[in-house]
BAPA-198437 format. One line per field, with one value per residue: chain; x, y, z of N, C-alpha, C, O in turn. Coordinates in nm, 3 decimals. Last residue first. Example, Ala and Ser with C-alpha at 12.3 -4.5 7.8 and 13.67 -1.06 7.14 Angstrom:
chaine <- c(A;A)
n_east <- c(1.285;1.319)
n_north <- c(-0.225;-0.569)
n_up <- c(0.708;0.780)
ca_east <- c(1.367;1.230)
ca_north <- c(-0.106;-0.450)
ca_up <- c(0.714;0.780)
c_east <- c(1.290;1.320)
c_north <- c(0.003;-0.330)
c_up <- c(0.787;0.780)
o_east <- c(1.341;1.424)
o_north <- c(0.114;-0.332)
o_up <- c(0.804;0.846)
END
This chain:
chaine <- c(A;A;A;A;A;A;A;A;A;A;A;A;A;A;A;A;A;A;A;A;A;A;A;A;A;A;A;A;A;A;A;A;A;A;A;A;A;A;A;A;A;A;A;A;A;A;A;A;A;A;A;A;A;A;A;A;A;A;A;A;A;A;A;A;A;A;A;A;A;A;A;A;A;A;A;A;A;A;A;A;A;A;A;A;A;A;A;A;A;A;A;A;A;A;A;A;A;A;A;A;A;A;A;A;A;A;A;A;A;A;A;A;A)
n_east <- c(-2.151;-1.945;-1.964;-2.160;-2.154;-1.889;-1.895;-2.072;-1.916;-1.702;-1.833;-1.911;-1.663;-1.577;-1.743;-1.638;-1.378;-1.345;-1.085;-0.829;-0.795;-0.944;-0.799;-0.568;-0.674;-0.737;-0.478;-0.367;-0.526;-0.450;-0.177;-0.195;-0.315;-0.118;0.210;0.507;0.737;0.713;0.585;0.512;0.367;0.146;0.237;0.307;0.293;0.471;0.365;0.156;0.266;0.262;-0.015;0.031;0.137;0.386;0.504;0.476;0.645;0.888;0.907;0.915;1.157;1.324;1.285;1.383;1.615;1.715;1.964;1.948;1.883;1.631;1.521;1.398;1.625;1.737;1.539;1.565;1.823;1.790;1.646;1.708;1.441;1.200;0.959;0.933;1.162;1.103;0.878;0.997;1.187;1.031;0.700;0.366;0.117;0.027;0.133;0.405;0.418;0.332;0.539;0.770;0.711;0.709;0.972;1.089;0.990;1.121;1.393;1.412;1.350;1.571;1.877;2.120;2.332)
n_north <- c(6.526;6.442;6.172;6.123;6.349;6.336;6.098;6.180;6.379;6.223;6.062;6.259;6.343;6.113;6.113;6.335;6.253;5.894;5.691;5.605;5.688;5.528;5.299;5.403;5.524;5.298;5.202;5.417;5.408;5.154;5.201;5.400;5.249;5.055;5.174;5.055;4.906;4.724;4.766;4.890;4.825;4.984;5.237;5.359;5.580;5.690;5.666;5.845;6.089;6.096;5.924;5.694;5.564;5.472;5.693;5.872;5.748;5.779;6.059;6.108;5.991;6.167;6.393;6.306;6.031;5.745;5.578;5.231;5.007;4.904;4.744;4.928;5.055;4.843;4.801;5.042;5.003;4.793;4.898;5.246;5.484;5.596;5.489;5.284;5.132;5.052;4.895;4.688;4.588;4.492;4.446;4.510;4.480;4.641;4.513;4.551;4.826;4.839;4.685;4.833;5.071;4.969;4.895;5.151;5.273;5.109;5.152;5.424;5.439;5.300;5.250;5.125;5.053)
n_up <- c(-1.803;-1.958;-2.036;-2.236;-2.400;-2.486;-2.631;-2.836;-2.956;-3.046;-3.230;-3.412;-3.501;-3.627;-3.848;-3.983;-4.038;-4.041;-3.890;-3.837;-3.558;-3.373;-3.318;-3.211;-2.980;-2.831;-2.786;-2.642;-2.413;-2.316;-2.261;-2.066;-1.860;-1.805;-1.921;-2.058;-2.050;-2.356;-2.614;-2.915;-3.132;-3.128;-3.200;-3.438;-3.634;-3.800;-4.045;-4.041;-4.100;-4.378;-4.518;-4.792;-5.020;-5.036;-5.150;-4.934;-4.748;-4.885;-4.884;-4.608;-4.543;-4.677;-4.517;-4.272;-4.313;-4.123;-4.060;-4.105;-3.974;-3.926;-4.113;-4.279;-4.383;-4.525;-4.718;-4.854;-4.955;-5.126;-5.336;-5.380;-5.435;-5.515;-5.451;-5.637;-5.575;-5.312;-5.356;-5.510;-5.326;-5.123;-5.262;-5.153;-5.030;-4.836;-4.618;-4.662;-4.603;-4.338;-4.215;-4.282;-4.144;-3.883;-3.849;-3.872;-3.644;-3.452;-3.509;-3.463;-3.192;-3.067;-3.223;-3.299;-3.565)
ca_east <- c(-2.269;-1.947;-1.873;-2.132;-2.279;-1.935;-1.810;-2.107;-2.046;-1.679;-1.767;-2.013;-1.750;-1.507;-1.761;-1.780;-1.400;-1.372;-1.223;-0.882;-0.719;-0.995;-0.934;-0.558;-0.615;-0.844;-0.577;-0.311;-0.527;-0.588;-0.218;-0.132;-0.385;-0.248;0.112;0.383;0.736;0.773;0.532;0.572;0.497;0.126;0.214;0.364;0.181;0.499;0.489;0.124;0.242;0.389;0.042;-0.015;0.009;0.290;0.502;0.408;0.503;0.837;0.907;0.804;1.034;1.313;1.252;1.241;1.580;1.641;1.907;1.961;2.025;1.682;1.604;1.315;1.528;1.812;1.572;1.438;1.798;1.872;1.576;1.749;1.554;1.324;1.004;0.830;1.147;1.221;0.867;0.888;1.230;1.122;0.831;0.487;0.165;-0.006;-0.013;0.347;0.463;0.254;0.399;0.754;0.729;0.587;0.868;1.120;0.951;0.976;1.337;1.444;1.259;1.435;1.787;2.023;2.247)
ca_north <- c(6.554;6.583;6.211;6.024;6.309;6.451;6.108;6.068;6.412;6.332;6.001;6.179;6.439;6.158;6.008;6.336;6.364;6.022;5.739;5.586;5.747;5.658;5.285;5.322;5.606;5.388;5.119;5.378;5.529;5.181;5.095;5.430;5.364;5.015;5.134;5.126;5.038;4.744;4.678;4.932;4.760;4.841;5.209;5.228;5.520;5.702;5.593;5.702;6.058;6.065;6.046;5.726;5.636;5.383;5.569;5.899;5.762;5.644;5.985;6.159;5.936;6.030;6.399;6.336;6.173;5.803;5.692;5.362;5.026;5.011;4.677;4.831;5.131;4.906;4.695;5.010;5.115;4.770;4.811;5.108;5.430;5.648;5.600;5.388;5.190;5.132;5.017;4.769;4.640;4.602;4.396;4.551;4.376;4.681;4.529;4.417;4.775;4.906;4.648;4.695;5.074;5.026;4.793;5.044;5.325;5.119;5.017;5.371;5.501;5.246;5.351;5.058;5.153)
ca_up <- c(-1.719;-1.921;-1.929;-2.132;-2.336;-2.408;-2.512;-2.747;-2.899;-2.951;-3.114;-3.343;-3.435;-3.507;-3.748;-3.942;-3.945;-4.107;-3.903;-3.973;-3.670;-3.417;-3.373;-3.334;-3.086;-2.876;-2.856;-2.772;-2.497;-2.357;-2.355;-2.195;-1.917;-1.857;-1.820;-2.085;-1.992;-2.225;-2.511;-2.789;-3.119;-3.101;-3.059;-3.407;-3.565;-3.657;-4.022;-4.030;-3.958;-4.310;-4.462;-4.657;-5.027;-4.970;-5.227;-5.062;-4.719;-4.858;-5.011;-4.687;-4.484;-4.727;-4.660;-4.285;-4.301;-4.234;-3.990;-4.168;-4.003;-3.840;-4.011;-4.207;-4.303;-4.416;-4.621;-4.788;-4.864;-5.007;-5.243;-5.405;-5.360;-5.570;-5.368;-5.632;-5.708;-5.342;-5.278;-5.565;-5.455;-5.095;-5.221;-5.225;-5.121;-4.973;-4.625;-4.680;-4.733;-4.442;-4.202;-4.328;-4.289;-3.940;-3.839;-3.968;-3.776;-3.456;-3.514;-3.596;-3.288;-3.066;-3.171;-3.213;-3.502)
c_east <- c(-2.240;-2.062;-1.879;-2.060;-2.254;-2.063;-1.852;-2.025;-2.090;-1.808;-1.745;-1.955;-1.859;-1.590;-1.691;-1.807;-1.545;-1.399;-1.231;-1.022;-0.783;-0.926;-0.986;-0.694;-0.608;-0.796;-0.691;-0.409;-0.473;-0.598;-0.358;-0.171;-0.328;-0.324;-0.024;0.278;0.610;0.758;0.583;0.507;0.563;0.257;0.195;0.339;0.217;0.388;0.528;0.249;0.207;0.367;0.165;0.043;-0.054;0.149;0.401;0.397;0.424;0.687;0.851;0.794;0.914;1.192;1.237;1.198;1.430;1.607;1.838;1.894;2.053;1.832;1.667;1.392;1.446;1.723;1.646;1.462;1.669;1.855;1.657;1.681;1.588;1.449;1.135;0.876;1.045;1.210;0.985;0.873;1.122;1.168;0.917;0.609;0.289;0.048;-0.056;0.196;0.399;0.291;0.315;0.608;0.708;0.595;0.739;1.017;0.978;0.926;1.185;1.384;1.287;1.342;1.645;1.932;2.140)
c_north <- c(6.537;6.618;6.356;6.082;6.213;6.417;6.225;6.074;6.305;6.371;6.106;6.114;6.367;6.260;6.045;6.229;6.365;6.128;5.873;5.643;5.727;5.713;5.416;5.302;5.529;5.474;5.205;5.294;5.496;5.303;5.122;5.327;5.400;5.131;5.105;5.079;5.118;4.889;4.716;4.852;4.790;4.765;5.060;5.185;5.374;5.642;5.596;5.618;5.911;6.031;6.008;5.861;5.653;5.442;5.470;5.772;5.787;5.650;5.844;6.086;5.981;5.959;6.259;6.341;6.191;5.950;5.778;5.469;5.163;5.030;4.777;4.760;5.034;4.988;4.752;4.902;5.089;4.884;4.786;5.021;5.290;5.603;5.661;5.511;5.305;5.203;5.110;4.901;4.731;4.668;4.517;4.476;4.413;4.583;4.564;4.423;4.639;4.854;4.709;4.652;4.933;5.033;4.842;4.933;5.219;5.171;5.022;5.232;5.450;5.307;5.300;5.159;5.080)
c_up <- c(-1.574;-1.829;-1.886;-2.011;-2.220;-2.334;-2.424;-2.618;-2.799;-2.881;-3.006;-3.218;-3.356;-3.429;-3.617;-3.836;-3.895;-4.001;-3.976;-3.996;-3.806;-3.542;-3.431;-3.399;-3.218;-2.992;-2.911;-2.852;-2.636;-2.447;-2.407;-2.300;-2.054;-1.922;-1.885;-1.984;-2.017;-2.179;-2.372;-2.677;-2.984;-3.089;-3.030;-3.263;-3.533;-3.572;-3.874;-4.004;-3.938;-4.164;-4.382;-4.618;-4.888;-4.971;-5.169;-5.145;-4.847;-4.828;-4.993;-4.821;-4.566;-4.668;-4.718;-4.432;-4.315;-4.208;-4.095;-4.082;-4.064;-3.855;-3.915;-4.096;-4.218;-4.325;-4.501;-4.683;-4.785;-4.906;-5.115;-5.300;-5.409;-5.496;-5.418;-5.554;-5.706;-5.475;-5.306;-5.489;-5.515;-5.225;-5.186;-5.173;-5.201;-5.077;-4.767;-4.694;-4.761;-4.580;-4.314;-4.324;-4.345;-4.092;-3.903;-3.967;-3.883;-3.591;-3.528;-3.613;-3.429;-3.170;-3.179;-3.146;-3.421)
o_east <- c(-2.328;-2.070;-1.820;-2.089;-2.321;-2.079;-1.851;-2.080;-2.138;-1.810;-1.767;-2.019;-1.895;-1.588;-1.739;-1.885;-1.570;-1.439;-1.138;-1.071;-0.791;-0.991;-1.064;-0.704;-0.639;-0.867;-0.734;-0.422;-0.527;-0.670;-0.383;-0.195;-0.404;-0.388;-0.042;0.259;0.610;0.765;0.504;0.388;0.658;0.258;0.225;0.415;0.165;0.390;0.609;0.239;0.226;0.442;0.171;0.141;-0.173;0.053;0.339;0.292;0.317;0.611;0.775;0.684;0.822;1.130;1.147;1.088;1.359;1.576;1.897;1.782;2.168;1.901;1.749;1.333;1.427;1.743;1.620;1.411;1.664;1.870;1.599;1.660;1.506;1.550;1.176;0.838;1.069;1.243;0.968;0.858;1.153;1.184;0.879;0.619;0.314;0.026;-0.163;0.137;0.346;0.204;0.236;0.559;0.637;0.497;0.668;0.977;0.897;0.829;1.127;1.331;1.193;1.263;1.600;1.911;2.078)
o_north <- c(6.557;6.731;6.390;6.046;6.221;6.453;6.215;6.058;6.336;6.392;6.079;6.112;6.409;6.262;6.013;6.252;6.393;6.097;5.953;5.644;5.821;5.778;5.416;5.290;5.584;5.494;5.186;5.313;5.542;5.301;5.113;5.362;5.426;5.115;5.127;4.959;5.239;4.982;4.739;4.867;4.722;4.652;5.014;5.104;5.281;5.654;5.515;5.509;5.857;5.951;5.899;5.906;5.630;5.377;5.394;5.746;5.729;5.567;5.796;6.054;5.903;5.876;6.235;6.298;6.102;5.988;5.872;5.451;5.205;5.064;4.739;4.721;5.057;4.990;4.712;4.912;5.111;4.863;4.762;5.065;5.223;5.673;5.767;5.624;5.409;5.321;5.230;5.006;4.839;4.790;4.631;4.447;4.353;4.601;4.523;4.348;4.615;4.840;4.640;4.589;4.916;5.004;4.765;4.883;5.201;5.117;4.947;5.199;5.435;5.235;5.259;5.153;4.985)
o_up <- c(-1.490;-1.781;-1.783;-1.898;-2.116;-2.217;-2.301;-2.509;-2.690;-2.760;-2.888;-3.112;-3.246;-3.306;-3.509;-3.743;-3.778;-3.889;-3.974;-4.108;-3.885;-3.624;-3.526;-3.521;-3.324;-3.090;-3.025;-2.973;-2.736;-2.547;-2.527;-2.416;-2.147;-2.025;-2.005;-1.965;-1.997;-2.260;-2.281;-2.648;-2.945;-3.040;-2.920;-3.210;-3.593;-3.449;-3.829;-3.946;-3.829;-4.108;-4.326;-4.677;-4.869;-4.928;-5.243;-5.205;-4.867;-4.877;-5.077;-4.866;-4.591;-4.735;-4.798;-4.467;-4.363;-4.096;-4.148;-4.036;-4.074;-3.759;-3.831;-3.995;-4.098;-4.204;-4.388;-4.571;-4.664;-4.785;-5.009;-5.187;-5.471;-5.494;-5.371;-5.587;-5.767;-5.487;-5.321;-5.551;-5.566;-5.231;-5.215;-5.053;-5.306;-5.197;-4.812;-4.771;-4.869;-4.666;-4.378;-4.418;-4.444;-4.161;-3.969;-4.073;-3.973;-3.646;-3.607;-3.719;-3.508;-3.232;-3.287;-3.025;-3.470)
END
């Protein structure tokens, strides 16, 4: 299988797994899968279902949308504006809602006048 989205999600799963210090076996056990399935997902060999993505996200203790937050892996075909928007997005996602409100207020003050 050579679908770009599978490769990107697989890279993100691997990144989050390693960030938390889990082996493929440990993540598989927590999510209810054999470690070879996790390896297949990470190598984009498995066309993973949404339900299985949710199980992996739960095991990694992240929201499922975090598995699709792979903009830093996308290099080709992206223009400068898209790169900047992706960089800003990566900085904003982990922020608390109260901090996002402050950022929004600041942006309004800077650009709405």
